[in-house]
N, C-alpha and C positions, 0 to 999 in steps of 0.2 A: 365547698361553697365559699369558705373564707378566702381560698386562693383565687377564685373567680372574682370576688369583690375587690381584692387587692390588685388583680390584673386589670380590671376595669378602671380602677382609680388611677393606676399608673398610666394607662393608655389614653384615658379621656380627660384626666384632670388638667385644667388650664395651667396650673402652677408648673406641673412637670413638663407639659408641652412647651411652655415659655422657657423653662430652665434648660431643657435639652436643646432647644433651638439656639438659645444664647451660647450654651456650651459648645455646640457644633460650630457656630460662627466664630467664636473666640479661638477655638482650637485650629480651625481652618485658617484664620487670619495669622495666628502664630506660626503655623507650618509654612504658609506662603511667605511671611516676613523672613523667617530663618533661611528658607531656600533662596530668596532674593538677596539677602545679605551675604550669604556664602558665595553666590555667583558674583555679586558686585565687588566684594572685598577680596576675591581670590587673587586677582592680579596684583594689587598693592601688597597683599600679604606675601605672595611669592617673591616679589621684587625686594621686599624688606628682608626676608629670610635669605635670599641669595646674596644681598649686600653683606649680611652678617657672616655668611660662610666665606665669601671672598675675602672679607676683612680678616677673619681668623686665619685663613690659609696664607694670606699675604704677610701678616705679622709673624706667623710661625716660620714661614720660609725665610723671611728676613732675619729673624733671630737665629735660626740655624746657620744661615749663610755667614753671618758676621760674628758668630761666637767663636771663641778659641776651641780647637779640637779637644783639648783636655777638659773643657767645661761643658761639652754638649750632653754628656750623660747626665750631669746634674740638671742641665736645662730641661731635658726631656722628662726627668723625674718631677721637676717643679710644675711643668705643664700638665702632667698626668694627675698629680695630687691636688693642685690648686685650681686649675682651670678645667679639668676633665677632658683634656686634649691629649690623645695618644698618637704617636707617630710610628709607623711600621714600614719596612721596605716592601715595595710591590714586587711580587714574584709571579712568574707565569704559572706556577703550580698552585696558586691560591684558589681556594674554593669560595666562589663569589655567589651570593644570593642577591638578585636585583631588587630595587625598591618598587613596591607595589602597594595598591590599596588607598591612595590618596589622590584626590582630583587636582590638588595644587602641585603635585610633583612634576608633571610635564613643563609647566611654566617655570618652576624653580630650576629645573635642569637647563632650560633655555637661557635664563638670565645668568646662571653660573658659567655655562659654556661660552656665553657672549663675552665674559670678562676674562676667563682663564684659558679658553681655547676649546676647540671641538673634540680634542682627544681626552678631555676630562672624563673620568669614570665615576659612577655612583654605585653604591651597594648597601643592602640592608644588613648583611652580615658577611664577614670574611673569616674563613676557617672556623665557622660556627660561633663567632663572637658577634653578638648583636650590637647595633649602633647605627649611626649615620656616617657612612664612609664616603670620602671623596679623595680622588687622586690629585697629585700635583708633582711637579718636577723641580729638581735643583740641578741645574746643568743637564747632564744626560741621565741622571739617576731618578727613578720614579719611586714615589712614596705614597702610602695611605695615611690620611688624617682621619681619625675617628672622633666623632662628637656624640655626646649623649643626646638622644632624640628629644628629651625633655628640655634641653637647652634651646632648641629651635621652636618648639611649640609648648609653651608653659601651661596652656589650658588643656587638660586631659578630657577625653570623652566623658568620663564619669562626672567631672565638674560641670561640663556642659549639660549633661542630663540632669544634674542636681538643680542648676539654675533654671532649666526649662521646667522641671517639676514644680519648683517654687512659684514660678510665674503662672503655670497652669492652675495650681491650687488657689492662688490669689484671684485669678480670673474667674474660677468657678465660684468662689465665695462672693465675688462681685455679682455673678449671674444669679446666685441665690437671693442676694439683697435686692437686685433689680426685679426679679420675679415676684418677690414678696411685696414690693412696693406696687407692682402692677396688679397683683391678684388680691391683695388684702381688702381693697374697697369692694371688689366683687364678692369676696367671702362674707363680708359684713352684710352686704345686700341680700345674699342668699340666705344667711341665718335669719335676717329680719323677715324675709318673705316666708320662710318656714314657720316662724313664730306666728305670723298672721294666719297661715293655713291651719294651725292648731288652735286658733281662737285666742291667742295671747296678744298682749299689747307690747310690741318690741320697743327697745330704747331708740331714741332719736339717733339717726346716722350723723356723723360729723360733717358739717357743711364747710369743709376746708379742703385744701389741696388743689390739684389742677382744675381748670375751668369745667371740663367735661364731667369729672367726678363730683365736683361741687354742685353742678346743676342737676345731675342725676340724683344725688342724695337729697337735695332740696325738694325735688319733685316727688321723691318717694316719701319723704316726711309729710309733705302736703297731702299725699294720697292716704297715708295712714291716719292723719288727722280727719280727713273727710270721711273715711270709712268708720272711724269711731263716732263721729257726729251722726252719720246716717244710722248706725246701729243704735245709738242712744235715742235718736228721734223715732226710730221704728218701735223700740221698746216702749217709749212713752205713748205713742199713738195706739199700739195694740193694747197696752194696759188701760188707757183711757177708754177705748171703745169697749173693751171687755167689761170694765167697771160700769160704764153707762148702760150696757145691754142687760146686766144682771138686775138692775133696778126694775125695769119693766117686766123682766121674767118673773121676779118675785111677786109683782102685782098680778100677773097673769095666773100664777099658781094660786094666789088667794082668790081670784075671781072664779077659777075653775072649781075650787072647793065650795064656794058659795053659790055657784050657778046650779040650776035645777037640770042636771044632766043624768043620763043613764050611766050605770057603772061602766059599761063598755066604752062609752065616749069619754068619760072622765079618765079611765086608765090609759086610753090612747093619747089624750092630751098631756097627761103626766109623763108618759114615755117620750113624747116629742119635746116637752120642756126639759126633761132630764138630758136628752141627747144634745139639745142646744147648749145647756149648761156645761156638758162635758167638752163640747167643741170650744167654748169660751175658755175652759181650763187648759185645753191644749194650746190655744193662742198664748195664754199667760206663761205656760211652761216653756214655749219656744222663744218667747221674747224676753224673759227675765234675765238680768245680768248674772254672770257666773264668776266666782272667785276661787281660784285653785291655790291661793297662797296658804290656806289653812287646811290642807289635806291631812287626814289622819289615817293610820293603818286600819284597813277594813278586811275582815275575814270573809272573803268572797265565797268560800266554800259554804260557810254557815248561812250566808245571805241566800244562796241558791237553794239550799236545803229548806229554809223557811218558806221561800216562794213556792217550792214544790209541795210542801205540806199545806199551804194555804189553798192550793188548787184542789184539794180534796173536797172543798165545798162546792165545786162546780161539777154538776152531774154529767156534763157532756165533755169532760176532759180526763185523759189518763196521761200521767207524766212518768217517764222513765229517766232516772238520774244515774249518771256515771261520774261521780264527783270524788276527786282527791281531797281529803280533809286537810285543814290547816293551812290553806293557801291564803296569803295576805297580799294586799296591794294598797297603795295610797289613793285616797279619794274621799268623796262625800257619800255617806251611807244612803241618804235620801235619794240622791241622783242615781246611784247604782240600782237601788230598788225600783226606781221609775223605769230604768232600762229593762230590767227583767220583767216587770209587770206589763210594760207595753208590748214586749215580744211575746209573752205568754198570751196576752189578750188578742194580739194580732193573729197568732197561730190558732187560738180557739175560734175566732170569727171566720177566718178565711182558709184555714188549713185542715178542715175536716177530711177524714179518710173517705175516698170515693165510695159511694153507695152505703154511707154510714152517717149517723148523726154525732159520731164521737170523734173528737180531735185527739190524736195520739201525739204527744210532744216528748222529744228527747232533749235532756239537758246534760251536757258534757262539760266538765271542768278539770283541766289537767295542767301540769307544769312541763314546759319544754325549755331547757336552758334557763335563761333569766327572764322568761316570760310566762304568763298564765294565759291559757287558751280557754275561752268559754264559747260553747256552741249550743244554740237553741234551734231545733228543727222540728218540722211537722211532717206528716205523711200524706199531705194533700196533693193537689195537682200542680203545685209549683207555679212558676212564672216564666214567660218567654225570656230566653237568654238575652235578647236585644234590649229588654226593658229593665233588667236587673239594676243597672246603674241609675236609671231614672227614678227607681223606687225610693232612693235616698233623698230626692229633691223635695222641697216643701210643696204641699198641696197636690201631690201626685197620688192618683188612685188607679189601679188596674182592675176594673170591675169584671172584665171578661176573663181574666186569668185567675183572680183571687175571689171570685164570688161577688155578690152584691155588697158594696162597702157602705157602711153607715158611719161617716166620720169626715174629718177635714183634710185627710191626707198628710197629717203632720206627725203621725206616730213614729215611722221609721226615720224621718228627718230629725226629730227630737232625740231619738236613740243615737244616731250618727253624730249629732252635735255634742252630746254628753260624752261619747266615747272619745272623740277627738280632744275634748278638753281634759280628759284623763290620760292624755299622752298615749292613747290607744289607737287601734286600727280596726275598721269594720269591713267585712267582706260578705257580700250576698252571692249565693250560688244555689243551684238546684241540687237537691239531695239525690244520691244514687238510690234508685227505687221509687222516686217520686217525693215531692214536697220541697219546701223552701228551707234552706239552712242559712242561719245567720252566725257568722264566726267573728268573734271579737278577741283581740290580743291586747294585753296590758302588761306594763312592767311589773315584775314580781319582786316582792320584798322578803318573802319567807316561804319555804316549802317543807312540808312534813307529811307523813302518813302515806297511805296507799289508797288506790281507787276501789270503790265499791259500787254495787248496783242496788238501787231502791226503786220499787215500782209502787206508784200511788194510784 
């Protein structure tokens, strides 16, 4: 799994795509430039080397021709020791190895023969002695002049490779820098968008840099401010409506008590008023602001155990728990209790086992890696697969799939909202064997103990 994530990151990440594209273009440009340079400078380089060889041969021949016979041995010794030039007689029995392996050699031989004659010979080694060998004549006698190859080409292949490597490394560093400049604004924008998706207020993006980036960040900041204002206005409106509705509800309850009604009518009206008050409470829960800056460690295992024990007072519920003790996460205890109570109540109302008035609820809590997984499921009829995602939206009710719903359709929306604000993830799916399963995943702060089953 980790390998697949890394593979996707490398293959689809904009930074790496930009980096590899720039690296390829830079490398291709360098290769093309080097190839073009070698082609263009081949002629002048061959002409320069030929001039050097002709000059050395001419000076050496002149020195040997005009020197006294008794001083030639000393002259040859000085040429060999000081200048790296050796002179040997050319014999028909010499073992000669021709010059190969360089694109500049044909032009070099052409220029040298143009100055010294077409009978000039070249060799890479004579009698197994490596060097640059060129023949010349003094009167009717033929001689070999041997030069060190480094004298002609002072830049070795290793040096060229070193310079090319340095240039390539510097170019790749530049590619990293350019890729970072290009992708950093997008990374900031992505992080801010993720923060909004989790219900957080992101920091303002810097409104600087190129025109396109500056305009995009300014528009995003304006959108964040508008969303915050809409959220605040919605909370104020819902809170105001809920507060205003509760005052006449209280009067209606008082009038019901004072009215001359039958017990059956009075109980029915009390039930309706209690349901209306519960709906108003859901509005307030969904609209109220949330602050995750003061999260505290919460023993989620104990919280689930207490919720299961409280369900014993419900005659139409049976709860099976599979809970690993001692699991902790950061959060608000009240909000996490609201999650569990909403899900248990939702399963009690709409998740009754077919052909039964009993709702069997399974609660699972376990640790996997650095996360705690909480599952609450029932054994009812479930919900259509195509409608599972829509169930998490506000004011959504599936009466045909989950039985007759008496509520505002905010229960699961409130649960999802709280889960996201606790840096968690919620998944709805149908349970194998029937029923709806709600799976929540939260970051884990501590793990201990082993799993156990409790039936209530």
